[in-house]
N, C-alpha and C positions, 0 to 999 in steps of 0.2 A: 634219302633226300626228303625235304620237307616241301610242302605245297608253296605256291606263290601266295602272298597276302590276299585276303578276301573279306568280304563283309557277310556276316551269318544273320539269317532271318528265320524266325520261328513262328509262322503264322498260327492262329488258333483254329481256323476253318479252311476248307478247300476253296471257298470263295475269296478269302484273304490271300491265299496262296495264288489263285489265278490273278487277282489284282496286283500282287507284287510282280509276277512274270510280265504283266501288261506294262507296268510302269518302269521296270528295270531294263527292258529292252533285250538285245541279244546276248549280252555279256552276263548271263546268269544260268545256273544250273539247278535243277531239283535233286534233292538228296533224300533218300529214305534209310535203307540199310548201309549204303555207301560201300558195298563189297566190290563193284565195278569201278565207280567214279573215283574213290579216294586212291586207289594205287595209280590210276592215270594221272591225278593231280600231283601225287608225290614225285612222279617221274617228270613233272612239268610238261606232260603231253597235253594237258588241259590247264588253263589258267583263268577260270571264270573269276570275275570281279565280285560276284555275289552268289551265295548259296541259299537256296530256300528249302528248309528242312520240313518235310511233310510226315515224318515217321510217327509223330504223336497225334495225328489228326484222327478223331475217333471214327468218322465216316469212311476213312480209308482202311480201317480194320473191320469193317462191318461185313457180314455175309448174310445175303437173302436168298432163301431157297424158294422154288416153286415146283410145280409139276413138271415144267419144262426144263428145269436146271438150276443153276446157282450163279449168283453174282458175287464174286469175291472182291473186297476192297483192295486197292493196288498195294497197300502196305502189308498185306497178308504175308507172313514169312514162309519161307520154305519149310521150316521146322513145323509150323502149324499144319501144312499139308501132310507132311511126313507122318506125324503122330495123330492125324485126323482130329486135331482140335477144331477144325471146320469140316462141315459135311462134305463127303466126296461123292459126287453124283456120276462118277465114271467106273464104279465097280472096282475101285482100287488102283486105277492108272495114275491118278495125280499123287497119291501116296507113295507109290512105287517110283515115280519120276523124281519127286522131291528127295527121296532118300539117297539118290545117287549124286546130288549136286554137292560139289566141293567137299568141305570138312564141317565138323559140327558148328564151329564158330560162324562160318559163312551161312550155314542153314538157319542158325539162330537169328541172324541179322538181315540176311539177304531177302528181297521181297520179289513177288511175282511181277509187279508192275515195273520194278527196276530192271529185272531181266529182260522183259519185252522192250523196254526203252533202249536198253543197251544194244539190242538187236545183233546178237552173235549167233549164227546158225549152228556153232559148236556146242551151245548151251541147251539144256533140256527144254525149258519152256517154250521158246520159239517153235521147235518142231512139234511138241506135244500139243500145245495150244492150236496150232495150224491144223493137226490131224483131227482134233475135237471139234473144229468149226467154231471156236471161241471168238468172241467180239470184244474189242477194246473200247472203253468209255474214255473219251478225251474231253476235258472241261477247259474253258477259258472264260473271259468276261463276256464273250458272245453267246455263252451257253454251252450245251453239251452235244458232241456228235459221236456216232458209234461206227467203228471201223472193223471189218472182219480182219482177223490177225493176218491172213495171207496178203491182204492189201495194206495192212499197217506196216509190214516189214518190208522195206525197200531195198536193202542191201546191208553190207557189213557196217554196224554202227550208224545206220540210216533208217529213219522211219518216217511215216506220214504226220507225225506231230508237227504243228506249227510252233514257232519259237515261243509263243506265249501260252501254249497249252501244256497240261500235264495229264497223266493217266490217272483216273479216279478209280477205276474198277475194271474187271474182266468178267464177262459173262460166258459160262461154259454150259453148253447143252447137256442134258442128262443122257447118259450112254443108252441106247435103244435096247429094249428086251431081246434076247437072242443073239446078242453081240459079244464076241470074244475079242480080247486085245493081247497083243504081245509087244514088248519093247525090249530092244537090246542095244547096248552101248558098248563101243570099243574105244578104249582109252589106254594110255600107256600105264597108268596105275589108277586105283580107285580114287575118285574125287577130282580127277582132272577134267578139262574140257574134252569133248569127244572128238576122236578122229572119224568116227562114223556113228550114227544114231538113227535107228530105224523104228517106226512105230506102225504096227499092222493092226487093222480092225477087220474081223470076219463077221459078216451079218448073214444070218440064215435067210434063205429065199426059198420059195416053193418050187420044187422040181428041178432047179438048175444048181443046186449046191450054193455054199456060201458066197456072197459077193465080197470082194476084198477091197480095202482102201489102204494104200501103202505110202507113207512119207518117210523121207530121208533128210537128215540134217548132216551138217559138216561136209557136204560135197560141193556145194556152191555158197554164194553169199547169202542166200535165203533158204529155208526148207523147200524141198521139191516134192510134189506128188508124182509118184511113179506109175503113170497110167499104163505104160507099155508093159511094165512088170505086172500089173494088176491083170492085164489080159493074158500074159503068159502063165500065170499061176491059176487062172480060172479052172475050177473042177480039177486041180492037180494037187493033191496033198504034198506037204513038205517031205514026207518020207519017200515020195516018188521023184524028187527033184534034188539036184545038187546045186551049190553055188555057181557052178559053171553054166548051168541051164539059165541062170538069171543074168548073166554078164552082158550079153548083147542088148536085151531090152532095157537094162539098167543103163548102159552107156548111151542109148538113145535118149532116155528120159533126162539125163544129166549133161547131155551134149559133150560127152567124153569122146576123144579121138582114139578109136581102136587100132589105128594103123601106126601110131607112134611107136617108136622103139625105146621110149623112156622107161626104164625100170621103175622110176617113181610113180609115173602115171599108171602103169600096169598093176603095181601093187595097190594103189589106192582104189582102182576099179575092183580088184579082187577083194579087198577089205570090205568095201560096200556091198558087194554081193554076198559075202558071208554074213554080214550084219543083217541084211534084209532076210536071208534065209533062216537064221536063228530067231529073229523076231517072229517070222511066219510060223516056225515050229512051236514057239512059245504060245502064240495065239491059238493053234490047234489043240494044244493041251489045256488051255485055260477053260474055267467054267463059264457058262453063259451068263450074261447079266440078266437078273430077274426081271 
């Protein structure tokens, strides 16, 4: 199928893009790589009257690094993270996550801002950026506001962006020294959206062993921090646990009904437990961040 007719706009600056969004009203979409938006338009599930193309804006491809972390322009592509054409302040997590996104063509064109704006918890960036404590920069004619990623993602295909705002950048804190990370993705085949996606960070603490931060994607409409799982794995190495040991706390974290007789629900819960267990094991094997 082909998309419905639309008017194409190619602003020269992010300020011009924001002005276009303000003037054109609700019937407008921002496009960068187009890897999420164009298939939806081709299926006529979205029929915007206007497209504002921000893919060539220099400020949306810029990366600024500091001692605290890095700010990546929203049009930074997955491929640029994968091959470390931009600095990776996460000891390799950004590069690893990007390498598992879609296929080569998708990674060449798809962007980090576009993925976050699409807000699909089965995709890599919503869960990874939530786990890293990243912040979205949203700009409009009113100025800029900064929104923590967990507050930015409201649900499937739903974000905290106002109709006349666009994502200009994402700030990622530098991973702390002594931190190890692990990520594991379950999918039907490489490159597809996740059926389950876990990110684990283990941070060394004095005397009490490593403190864990565990995030899970593809289980609910937004990524979920697994606080009860974190409690369950405190001072317990992955080698001493099985996925079954994680099932009950995980079910509580994602509000899963363990009393249901549904084979699908039981399989999904087991799948998430295995994913978290494998991400935890990967984190324990990983080198510490310097």
